C-alpha positions as CSV (number, residue, x, y, z in Angstrom):
1,M,121.9,8.5,-100.1
2,T,125.2,9.0,-101.7
3,I,125.6,9.6,-105.4
4,T,129.2,9.1,-106.4
5,T,129.3,7.2,-109.7
6,G,127.4,6.3,-112.8
7,V,124.8,8.0,-114.9
8,S,123.1,9.4,-111.7
9,V,126.0,11.8,-111.2
10,I,125.6,13.1,-114.7
11,F,121.8,13.5,-114.4
12,L,122.2,15.3,-111.1
13,L,124.8,17.6,-112.5
14,V,122.8,18.4,-115.7
15,G,119.6,18.8,-113.7
16,R,121.2,21.2,-111.2
17,I,122.7,23.2,-114.0
18,L,119.4,23.5,-115.9
19,F,117.4,24.3,-112.7
20,G,120.0,26.7,-111.4
21,G,120.3,28.3,-114.8
22,L,116.6,28.8,-115.2
23,L,116.5,30.3,-111.7
24,A,119.3,32.7,-112.5
25,V,117.8,33.8,-115.8
26,T,114.3,34.2,-114.3
27,D,115.7,36.2,-111.4
28,F,117.8,38.5,-113.6
29,R,114.8,39.1,-115.9
30,S,112.4,39.8,-113.1
31,H,114.8,42.3,-111.5
32,T,115.7,44.2,-114.6
33,D,112.2,45.3,-115.6
34,M,109.6,44.9,-112.9
35,S,107.1,47.3,-114.4
36,E,105.3,44.6,-116.4
37,L,105.2,42.3,-113.4
38,V,103.8,45.1,-111.2
39,Q,101.1,45.8,-113.9
40,V,100.0,42.1,-113.9
41,A,99.9,42.1,-110.1
42,Q,97.7,45.2,-110.2
43,T,95.3,43.7,-112.7
44,K,95.1,40.5,-110.6
45,G,94.3,42.5,-107.4
46,V,97.5,41.7,-105.5
47,P,97.7,43.9,-102.5
48,A,100.5,46.5,-102.6
49,P,101.7,45.3,-106.1
50,T,105.1,46.9,-106.2
51,P,106.3,45.7,-102.8
52,S,104.7,42.3,-103.4
53,V,106.6,41.9,-106.7
54,T,109.8,43.0,-105.0
55,V,109.4,40.5,-102.2
56,S,108.3,37.8,-104.6
57,N,111.4,38.3,-106.7
58,S,113.6,38.2,-103.6
59,L,112.1,34.9,-102.5
60,L,112.6,33.5,-106.0
61,V,111.1,30.1,-106.5
62,G,110.0,28.8,-103.1
63,G,108.4,31.8,-101.7
64,S,107.1,33.0,-105.1
65,A,105.4,29.7,-105.8
66,I,103.8,29.6,-102.5
67,L,102.8,33.2,-102.2
68,V,102.3,34.5,-105.7
69,T,101.3,31.5,-108.0
70,P,97.8,31.2,-106.6
71,M,97.2,35.0,-106.8
72,I,98.7,35.6,-110.3
73,H,97.7,32.4,-112.0
74,N,94.2,32.0,-110.5
75,F,92.9,29.9,-113.4
76,W,89.7,29.1,-111.6
77,T,88.6,32.7,-111.8
78,V,89.5,33.8,-115.3
79,Q,87.4,33.6,-118.5
80,A,87.4,30.3,-120.5
81,D,89.7,31.7,-123.2
82,Q,92.4,32.5,-120.6
83,R,91.9,29.5,-118.3
84,E,94.2,26.9,-120.0
85,R,97.2,29.4,-120.2
86,E,96.8,30.4,-116.5
87,K,96.4,26.8,-115.5
88,Q,99.6,25.8,-117.2
89,A,101.4,28.7,-115.6
90,F,100.0,27.7,-112.2
91,E,101.2,24.1,-112.7
92,K,104.7,25.3,-113.8
93,G,104.9,27.4,-110.6
94,I,104.0,24.4,-108.4
95,M,106.4,22.2,-110.4
96,L,109.2,24.7,-109.8
97,L,108.4,24.6,-106.1
98,G,108.7,20.8,-106.1
99,A,112.0,21.0,-107.9
100,A,113.3,23.6,-105.5
101,L,112.3,21.4,-102.5
102,V,114.0,18.4,-104.0
103,S,117.1,20.4,-104.7
104,L,117.2,21.7,-101.2
105,V,117.1,18.2,-99.8
106,V,119.7,16.8,-102.3
107,S,122.0,19.8,-101.8
108,G,123.3,18.5,-98.5
109,E,123.9,15.0,-99.7
110,P,127.4,14.0,-100.8
111,W,127.9,13.4,-104.5
112,A,130.8,13.5,-107.0
113,Y,130.7,17.3,-107.5
114,S,129.2,18.4,-104.2
115,L,130.4,21.2,-102.0
116,T,128.5,19.7,-99.1
117,I,127.1,23.0,-98.0
118,G,123.3,22.2,-98.0
119,V,120.8,22.1,-95.3
């Protein structure tokens, strides 16, 4: 699959900028003040909350979605008034995991603005 011309190049570029920008902002925010994240992890019963949050932040999207999303956004265990919010957050985590996997695969494919340094 080579993407070199047309609207696909623009969509890929915009998509990568949006996805990468979201990852950068999320990563920056989660590393600047972890106290709230650690508190949430404690209330959810995450083992060793401080190291868990630190590792999760380091793994960013892929590892975080796999390891933390089911523990933090366990919508199936919360009260009815919190269920929808937790379910949406869970689904967003899984969606980000999917986007990260697609980006990982596409990153090695040649396209108009590629650096060809993917896996």
